[in-house]
py3Dmol code that shows the C-alpha trace and the ligand (Angstrom):
import py3Dmol

protein = """\
ATOM      1  CA  MET A   1     170.537 181.116 -88.851  1.00  0.00           C
ATOM      2  CA  ARG A   2     167.124 180.013 -87.611  1.00  0.00           C
ATOM      3  CA  TYR A   3     164.069 181.687 -89.139  1.00  0.00           C
ATOM      4  CA  GLY A   4     160.703 182.134 -87.468  1.00  0.00           C
ATOM      5  CA  ILE A   5     157.929 182.217 -90.063  1.00  0.00           C
ATOM      6  CA  ILE A   6     154.440 183.309 -89.034  1.00  0.00           C
ATOM      7  CA  GLY A   7     151.142 183.331 -90.903  1.00  0.00           C
ATOM      8  CA  ALA A   8     147.761 184.169 -89.390  1.00  0.00           C
ATOM      9  CA  MET A   9     145.514 181.668 -91.181  1.00  0.00           C
ATOM     10  CA  ASP A  10     145.658 178.081 -92.480  1.00  0.00           C
ATOM     11  CA  GLU A  11     145.815 179.271 -96.124  1.00  0.00           C
ATOM     12  CA  GLU A  12     148.843 181.422 -95.319  1.00  0.00           C
ATOM     13  CA  ILE A  13     150.955 178.583 -93.887  1.00  0.00           C
ATOM     14  CA  ALA A  14     149.671 175.582 -95.914  1.00  0.00           C
ATOM     15  CA  LEU A  15     152.448 175.620 -98.539  1.00  0.00           C
ATOM     16  CA  TYR A  16     155.191 176.002 -95.917  1.00  0.00           C
ATOM     17  CA  LEU A  17     153.872 173.005 -94.014  1.00  0.00           C
ATOM     18  CA  GLU A  18     153.992 170.947 -97.208  1.00  0.00           C
ATOM     19  CA  ALA A  19     157.553 172.089 -97.931  1.00  0.00           C
ATOM     20  CA  MET A  20     159.001 171.478 -94.459  1.00  0.00           C
ATOM     21  CA  GLN A  21     160.782 168.192 -94.082  1.00  0.00           C
ATOM     22  CA  GLN A  22     160.260 166.087 -90.989  1.00  0.00           C
ATOM     23  CA  ALA A  23     158.890 168.904 -88.871  1.00  0.00           C
ATOM     24  CA  THR A  24     158.445 168.256 -85.177  1.00  0.00           C
ATOM     25  CA  THR A  25     155.394 169.822 -83.568  1.00  0.00           C
ATOM     26  CA  THR A  26     155.375 171.554 -80.184  1.00  0.00           C
ATOM     27  CA  VAL A  27     152.222 173.162 -78.793  1.00  0.00           C
ATOM     28  CA  LYS A  28     152.498 176.249 -76.583  1.00  0.00           C
ATOM     29  CA  ALA A  29     149.656 178.515 -75.425  1.00  0.00           C
ATOM     30  CA  GLY A  30     147.366 176.606 -77.789  1.00  0.00           C
ATOM     31  CA  VAL A  31     149.496 177.255 -80.897  1.00  0.00           C
ATOM     32  CA  ALA A  32     151.399 174.556 -82.833  1.00  0.00           C
ATOM     33  CA  TYR A  33     155.042 175.359 -83.682  1.00  0.00           C
ATOM     34  CA  TYR A  34     156.561 173.282 -86.496  1.00  0.00           C
ATOM     35  CA  SER A  35     160.360 172.992 -86.313  1.00  0.00           C
ATOM     36  CA  GLY A  36     162.175 171.652 -89.347  1.00  0.00           C
ATOM     37  CA  LYS A  37     163.982 172.585 -92.531  1.00  0.00           C
ATOM     38  CA  MET A  38     162.853 174.419 -95.607  1.00  0.00           C
ATOM     39  CA  GLU A  39     165.191 174.844 -98.588  1.00  0.00           C
ATOM     40  CA  GLY A  40     168.018 173.680 -96.327  1.00  0.00           C
ATOM     41  CA  LYS A  41     167.407 176.396 -93.706  1.00  0.00           C
ATOM     42  CA  GLU A  42     166.289 175.884 -90.116  1.00  0.00           C
ATOM     43  CA  VAL A  43     162.728 177.130 -89.770  1.00  0.00           C
ATOM     44  CA  VAL A  44     160.119 177.309 -87.016  1.00  0.00           C
ATOM     45  CA  LEU A  45     156.686 177.870 -88.540  1.00  0.00           C
ATOM     46  CA  CYS A  46     153.457 178.740 -86.768  1.00  0.00           C
ATOM     47  CA  LYS A  47     149.913 179.913 -87.389  1.00  0.00           C
ATOM     48  CA  SER A  48     149.441 182.801 -84.985  1.00  0.00           C
ATOM     49  CA  GLY A  49     145.702 183.246 -85.487  1.00  0.00           C
ATOM     50  CA  VAL A  50     144.241 186.591 -86.509  1.00  0.00           C
ATOM     51  CA  GLY A  51     144.915 189.890 -84.757  1.00  0.00           C
ATOM     52  CA  LYS A  52     147.629 191.724 -82.886  1.00  0.00           C
ATOM     53  CA  VAL A  53     147.393 189.877 -79.567  1.00  0.00           C
ATOM     54  CA  ASN A  54     147.802 186.479 -81.242  1.00  0.00           C
ATOM     55  CA  ALA A  55     150.674 187.829 -83.316  1.00  0.00           C
ATOM     56  CA  ALA A  56     152.458 189.332 -80.300  1.00  0.00           C
ATOM     57  CA  VAL A  57     152.183 186.190 -78.165  1.00  0.00           C
ATOM     58  CA  THR A  58     153.395 183.845 -80.905  1.00  0.00           C
ATOM     59  CA  THR A  59     156.309 186.139 -81.796  1.00  0.00           C
ATOM     60  CA  GLN A  60     157.530 186.289 -78.201  1.00  0.00           C
ATOM     61  CA  ILE A  61     157.245 182.492 -77.914  1.00  0.00           C
ATOM     62  CA  LEU A  62     159.213 182.054 -81.162  1.00  0.00           C
ATOM     63  CA  LEU A  63     161.986 184.224 -79.719  1.00  0.00           C
ATOM     64  CA  ASP A  64     162.052 182.828 -76.173  1.00  0.00           C
ATOM     65  CA  GLN A  65     161.308 179.145 -76.668  1.00  0.00           C
ATOM     66  CA  PHE A  66     162.647 178.506 -80.159  1.00  0.00           C
ATOM     67  CA  GLN A  67     165.499 181.033 -80.281  1.00  0.00           C
ATOM     68  CA  VAL A  68     164.694 182.185 -83.808  1.00  0.00           C
ATOM     69  CA  GLU A  69     167.118 184.853 -85.026  1.00  0.00           C
ATOM     70  CA  ARG A  70     165.018 186.443 -87.762  1.00  0.00           C
ATOM     71  CA  VAL A  71     161.249 186.694 -88.131  1.00  0.00           C
ATOM     72  CA  ILE A  72     159.273 186.772 -91.376  1.00  0.00           C
ATOM     73  CA  PHE A  73     155.525 187.356 -91.400  1.00  0.00           C
ATOM     74  CA  THR A  74     153.915 185.977 -94.533  1.00  0.00           C
ATOM     75  CA  GLY A  75     150.371 186.378 -95.814  1.00  0.00           C
ATOM     76  CA  VAL A  76     147.725 188.573 -97.371  1.00  0.00           C
ATOM     77  CA  ALA A  77     146.631 192.196 -96.897  1.00  0.00           C
ATOM     78  CA  GLY A  78     144.220 194.812 -98.185  1.00  0.00           C
ATOM     79  CA  ALA A  79     145.838 197.296-100.583  1.00  0.00           C
ATOM     80  CA  VAL A  80     145.805 200.913 -99.372  1.00  0.00           C
ATOM     81  CA  HIS A  81     148.029 202.554-101.990  1.00  0.00           C
ATOM     82  CA  PRO A  82     145.802 203.364-105.003  1.00  0.00           C
ATOM     83  CA  GLU A  83     148.307 201.982-107.513  1.00  0.00           C
ATOM     84  CA  LEU A  84     148.407 198.503-106.015  1.00  0.00           C
ATOM     85  CA  ASN A  85     146.396 195.666-107.549  1.00  0.00           C
ATOM     86  CA  ILE A  86     145.176 192.376-106.161  1.00  0.00           C
ATOM     87  CA  GLY A  87     148.109 189.920-106.221  1.00  0.00           C
ATOM     88  CA  ASP A  88     150.803 192.605-105.916  1.00  0.00           C
ATOM     89  CA  ILE A  89     153.372 192.305-103.128  1.00  0.00           C
ATOM     90  CA  VAL A  90     154.313 194.740-100.371  1.00  0.00           C
ATOM     91  CA  VAL A  91     157.555 194.250 -98.439  1.00  0.00           C
ATOM     92  CA  SER A  92     157.488 196.258 -95.193  1.00  0.00           C
ATOM     93  CA  THR A  93     159.721 199.265 -94.743  1.00  0.00           C
ATOM     94  CA  ASP A  94     158.005 199.827 -91.390  1.00  0.00           C
ATOM     95  CA  CYS A  95     154.813 198.836 -89.590  1.00  0.00           C
ATOM     96  CA  LEU A  96     152.459 200.719 -87.296  1.00  0.00           C
ATOM     97  CA  GLN A  97     149.156 200.169 -85.517  1.00  0.00           C
ATOM     98  CA  HIS A  98     146.520 202.292 -87.256  1.00  0.00           C
ATOM     99  CA  ASP A  99     143.854 201.582 -84.648  1.00  0.00           C
ATOM    100  CA  ILE A 100     145.576 202.881 -81.541  1.00  0.00           C
ATOM    101  CA  ASP A 101     143.787 206.159 -80.919  1.00  0.00           C
ATOM    102  CA  VAL A 102     144.553 208.343 -77.931  1.00  0.00           C
ATOM    103  CA  THR A 103     143.942 211.561 -79.883  1.00  0.00           C
ATOM    104  CA  PRO A 104     141.606 213.033 -77.195  1.00  0.00           C
ATOM    105  CA  LEU A 105     144.688 213.291 -74.958  1.00  0.00           C
ATOM    106  CA  GLY A 106     146.698 215.037 -77.674  1.00  0.00           C
ATOM    107  CA  PHE A 107     148.590 212.061 -79.082  1.00  0.00           C
ATOM    108  CA  ALA A 108     148.893 211.505 -82.834  1.00  0.00           C
ATOM    109  CA  PRO A 109     146.753 208.833 -84.557  1.00  0.00           C
ATOM    110  CA  GLY A 110     148.709 205.573 -84.282  1.00  0.00           C
ATOM    111  CA  GLN A 111     150.898 206.903 -81.479  1.00  0.00           C
ATOM    112  CA  ILE A 112     151.528 204.710 -78.472  1.00  0.00           C
ATOM    113  CA  PRO A 113     151.140 207.184 -75.585  1.00  0.00           C
ATOM    114  CA  PHE A 114     154.167 208.456 -73.681  1.00  0.00           C
ATOM    115  CA  THR A 115     156.639 207.165 -76.251  1.00  0.00           C
ATOM    116  CA  GLU A 116     158.191 208.718 -79.298  1.00  0.00           C
ATOM    117  CA  GLN A 117     158.393 205.444 -81.180  1.00  0.00           C
ATOM    118  CA  TRP A 118     155.309 203.919 -82.701  1.00  0.00           C
ATOM    119  CA  THR A 119     156.516 202.705 -86.068  1.00  0.00           C
ATOM    120  CA  TRP A 120     158.733 199.643 -86.320  1.00  0.00           C
ATOM    121  CA  GLN A 121     161.483 199.522 -88.938  1.00  0.00           C
ATOM    122  CA  ALA A 122     161.963 196.291 -90.830  1.00  0.00           C
ATOM    123  CA  ASP A 123     165.476 194.903 -91.200  1.00  0.00           C
ATOM    124  CA  GLN A 124     167.268 196.333 -94.270  1.00  0.00           C
ATOM    125  CA  GLU A 125     168.917 193.064 -95.215  1.00  0.00           C
ATOM    126  CA  LEU A 126     165.686 191.039 -94.985  1.00  0.00           C
ATOM    127  CA  MET A 127     163.880 193.735 -96.992  1.00  0.00           C
ATOM    128  CA  GLN A 128     166.526 193.590 -99.704  1.00  0.00           C
ATOM    129  CA  GLN A 129     166.352 189.797 -99.736  1.00  0.00           C
ATOM    130  CA  ALA A 130     162.557 189.957-100.163  1.00  0.00           C
ATOM    131  CA  ILE A 131     162.704 192.539-102.959  1.00  0.00           C
ATOM    132  CA  GLU A 132     165.342 190.478-104.780  1.00  0.00           C
ATOM    133  CA  ALA A 133     163.278 187.333-104.258  1.00  0.00           C
ATOM    134  CA  GLY A 134     160.310 189.122-105.825  1.00  0.00           C
ATOM    135  CA  LYS A 135     162.187 189.416-109.114  1.00  0.00           C
ATOM    136  CA  GLY A 136     161.560 185.696-109.583  1.00  0.00           C
ATOM    137  CA  LEU A 137     157.775 186.206-109.763  1.00  0.00           C
ATOM    138  CA  GLU A 138     155.798 186.283-113.010  1.00  0.00           C
ATOM    139  CA  ALA A 139     155.780 189.477-115.078  1.00  0.00           C
ATOM    140  CA  GLY A 140     153.065 191.974-114.223  1.00  0.00           C
ATOM    141  CA  VAL A 141     153.186 191.447-110.458  1.00  0.00           C
ATOM    142  CA  GLN A 142     154.368 194.611-108.704  1.00  0.00           C
ATOM    143  CA  VAL A 143     156.751 194.033-105.799  1.00  0.00           C
ATOM    144  CA  VAL A 144     157.152 197.246-103.807  1.00  0.00           C
ATOM    145  CA  SER A 145     158.430 198.243-100.391  1.00  0.00           C
ATOM    146  CA  GLY A 146     156.302 200.447 -98.182  1.00  0.00           C
ATOM    147  CA  ARG A 147     154.587 201.063 -94.885  1.00  0.00           C
ATOM    148  CA  ILE A 148     152.289 198.328 -93.597  1.00  0.00           C
ATOM    149  CA  LEU A 149     149.454 199.137 -91.197  1.00  0.00           C
ATOM    150  CA  SER A 150     147.966 196.755 -88.678  1.00  0.00           C
ATOM    151  CA  GLY A 151     144.704 196.990 -86.753  1.00  0.00           C
ATOM    152  CA  ASP A 152     142.199 194.660 -85.178  1.00  0.00           C
ATOM    153  CA  GLN A 153     139.813 195.481 -88.003  1.00  0.00           C
ATOM    154  CA  PHE A 154     139.060 194.072 -91.451  1.00  0.00           C
ATOM    155  CA  VAL A 155     138.971 197.271 -93.496  1.00  0.00           C
ATOM    156  CA  ALA A 156     136.217 197.229 -96.108  1.00  0.00           C
ATOM    157  CA  SER A 157     135.222 200.795 -96.955  1.00  0.00           C
ATOM    158  CA  ARG A 158     136.442 203.362 -99.446  1.00  0.00           C
ATOM    159  CA  GLU A 159     136.307 206.184 -96.915  1.00  0.00           C
ATOM    160  CA  LYS A 160     138.342 204.262 -94.354  1.00  0.00           C
ATOM    161  CA  VAL A 161     140.975 203.102 -96.823  1.00  0.00           C
ATOM    162  CA  GLN A 162     141.324 206.645 -98.164  1.00  0.00           C
ATOM    163  CA  TRP A 163     141.769 207.957 -94.629  1.00  0.00           C
ATOM    164  CA  LEU A 164     144.435 205.337 -93.942  1.00  0.00           C
ATOM    165  CA  TYR A 165     146.302 206.367 -97.091  1.00  0.00           C
ATOM    166  CA  GLU A 166     146.126 210.088 -96.333  1.00  0.00           C
ATOM    167  CA  GLN A 167     146.860 209.773 -92.630  1.00  0.00           C
ATOM    168  CA  PHE A 168     149.688 207.238 -92.744  1.00  0.00           C
ATOM    169  CA  GLN A 169     150.959 207.183 -96.379  1.00  0.00           C
ATOM    170  CA  ALA A 170     150.682 203.398 -96.168  1.00  0.00           C
ATOM    171  CA  HIS A 171     150.810 200.733 -98.833  1.00  0.00           C
ATOM    172  CA  CYS A 172     148.555 198.093 -97.265  1.00  0.00           C
ATOM    173  CA  THR A 173     146.618 197.127 -94.169  1.00  0.00           C
ATOM    174  CA  GLU A 174     146.382 193.860 -92.262  1.00  0.00           C
ATOM    175  CA  MET A 175     145.953 192.656 -88.693  1.00  0.00           C
ATOM    176  CA  GLU A 176     149.289 191.389 -87.317  1.00  0.00           C
ATOM    177  CA  GLY A 177     152.481 192.891 -88.782  1.00  0.00           C
ATOM    178  CA  ALA A 178     152.937 195.839 -86.399  1.00  0.00           C
ATOM    179  CA  ALA A 179     152.572 193.555 -83.379  1.00  0.00           C
ATOM    180  CA  VAL A 180     155.261 191.245 -84.771  1.00  0.00           C
ATOM    181  CA  GLY A 181     157.439 194.264 -85.546  1.00  0.00           C
ATOM    182  CA  GLN A 182     157.039 195.761 -82.086  1.00  0.00           C
ATOM    183  CA  VAL A 183     157.840 192.500 -80.291  1.00  0.00           C
ATOM    184  CA  CYS A 184     160.883 191.956 -82.522  1.00  0.00           C
ATOM    185  CA  ALA A 185     162.085 195.529 -81.884  1.00  0.00           C
ATOM    186  CA  MET A 186     161.622 195.131 -78.117  1.00  0.00           C
ATOM    187  CA  ASN A 187     163.842 192.018 -78.322  1.00  0.00           C
ATOM    188  CA  GLY A 188     166.360 193.375 -80.847  1.00  0.00           C
ATOM    189  CA  VAL A 189     165.528 190.725 -83.445  1.00  0.00           C
ATOM    190  CA  PRO A 190     165.329 191.570 -87.187  1.00  0.00           C
ATOM    191  CA  PHE A 191     161.968 191.162 -88.928  1.00  0.00           C
ATOM    192  CA  VAL A 192     160.220 191.732 -92.228  1.00  0.00           C
ATOM    193  CA  VAL A 193     156.584 191.445 -93.309  1.00  0.00           C
ATOM    194  CA  VAL A 194     155.806 190.146 -96.809  1.00  0.00           C
ATOM    195  CA  ARG A 195     152.177 190.599 -97.882  1.00  0.00           C
ATOM    196  CA  SER A 196     150.349 189.903-101.122  1.00  0.00           C
ATOM    197  CA  MET A 197     147.173 191.873-101.813  1.00  0.00           C
ATOM    198  CA  SER A 198     143.973 189.813-101.512  1.00  0.00           C
ATOM    199  CA  ASP A 199     141.703 192.868-101.842  1.00  0.00           C
ATOM    200  CA  LYS A 200     141.656 196.665-101.923  1.00  0.00           C
ATOM    201  CA  ALA A 201     140.166 197.202 -98.438  1.00  0.00           C
ATOM    202  CA  ASP A 202     137.126 198.848-100.102  1.00  0.00           C
ATOM    203  CA  GLY A 203     133.432 197.970-100.454  1.00  0.00           C
ATOM    204  CA  SER A 204     134.335 194.785-102.391  1.00  0.00           C
ATOM    205  CA  ALA A 205     137.024 193.644 -99.940  1.00  0.00           C
ATOM    206  CA  HIS A 206     134.966 190.882 -98.285  1.00  0.00           C
ATOM    207  CA  VAL A 207     134.218 189.288-101.688  1.00  0.00           C
ATOM    208  CA  ASN A 208     137.742 189.714-103.086  1.00  0.00           C
ATOM    209  CA  PHE A 209     139.315 188.401 -99.887  1.00  0.00           C
ATOM    210  CA  VAL A 210     137.454 185.094-100.192  1.00  0.00           C
ATOM    211  CA  GLU A 211     138.257 184.804-103.897  1.00  0.00           C
ATOM    212  CA  PHE A 212     141.924 185.809-103.876  1.00  0.00           C
ATOM    213  CA  THR A 213     143.377 184.732-100.526  1.00  0.00           C
ATOM    214  CA  LYS A 214     144.677 181.447-101.941  1.00  0.00           C
ATOM    215  CA  LEU A 215     146.438 183.081-104.916  1.00  0.00           C
ATOM    216  CA  ALA A 216     147.830 185.874-102.747  1.00  0.00           C
ATOM    217  CA  SER A 217     149.117 183.359-100.178  1.00  0.00           C
ATOM    218  CA  GLN A 218     150.877 181.473-102.991  1.00  0.00           C
ATOM    219  CA  ARG A 219     152.660 184.674-104.021  1.00  0.00           C
ATOM    220  CA  SER A 220     153.856 185.502-100.493  1.00  0.00           C
ATOM    221  CA  TYR A 221     155.064 181.916-100.173  1.00  0.00           C
ATOM    222  CA  ALA A 222     156.949 182.125-103.486  1.00  0.00           C
ATOM    223  CA  ILE A 223     158.854 185.193-102.257  1.00  0.00           C
ATOM    224  CA  VAL A 224     159.744 183.748 -98.856  1.00  0.00           C
ATOM    225  CA  ARG A 225     160.844 180.488-100.476  1.00  0.00           C
ATOM    226  CA  ASN A 226     163.131 182.442-102.834  1.00  0.00           C
ATOM    227  CA  MET A 227     164.479 184.366 -99.812  1.00  0.00           C
ATOM    228  CA  LEU A 228     165.443 181.117 -98.103  1.00  0.00           C
ATOM    229  CA  LEU A 229     166.941 179.746-101.318  1.00  0.00           C
ATOM    230  CA  SER A 230     169.094 182.837-101.770  1.00  0.00           C
ATOM    231  CA  ASP A 231     170.369 182.947 -98.173  1.00  0.00           C
TER     232      ASP A 231
END
"""
ligand_1 = """\
10
ADE
N 143.815 191.179 -94.678
C 143.487 191.035 -95.977
N 142.655 192.013 -96.367
C 142.456 192.801 -95.280
C 141.689 193.959 -95.048
N 140.948 194.508 -96.004
N 141.704 194.499 -93.801
C 142.450 193.937 -92.817
N 143.179 192.833 -92.979
C 143.192 192.271 -94.209
"""
view = py3Dmol.view(width=600, height=400)
view.addModel(protein, "pdb")
view.setStyle({"model": 0}, {"cartoon": {"style": "trace"}})
view.addModel(ligand_1, "xyz")
view.setStyle({"model": 1}, {"stick": {}})
view.zoomTo()
view.show()
């Protein structure tokens, strides 16, 4: 079973790169893909860059050129659910794009026009694996499953994050997961998104993000590593 693992930023993939033995590097469309082994499993790792377009392109390349059979997105997010704290983990049940807005034509917020499907279900088995893997984390860290939102926006206001919660009943918001989920669904490949909270997507988000991204990335890594170990 070959895993594709994607992070958006250097901090989010740094620990994986260290852990991968004898990775070979292939560059496609300006992105480096590292093929190797992690915890005895075949892995292709890449840094997509930030945003949905980068995430979509790298996911399709992972599927077409590297024949990965499962995709895990790993990294940080802004908490949307009021009971989540910085450092907590969200495992995706489903992902959707919060910033697609064709409401003037009568479509629902987040709806991709002319289609009935605009939320992408994560794979049950991968979700279960991630939740189980989360039991190995230190006490006090919440590991929950829930809806993950993606948009080409860094959310940093109380009004916006409240709207996202009320509108979509989401747990967290980030900038890539729904693109990965959609591309995986279009190709029939299982995926899951594992995010640790770097901030609360509120007025302090820009400060918290800088302070906590490293810690949050370590937590997402710890879960994915445990997932590979348990497989
Ligand atoms: N990634 C981490 N925090 C985020 C936020 N507040 N908005 C969007 N993406 C994020």
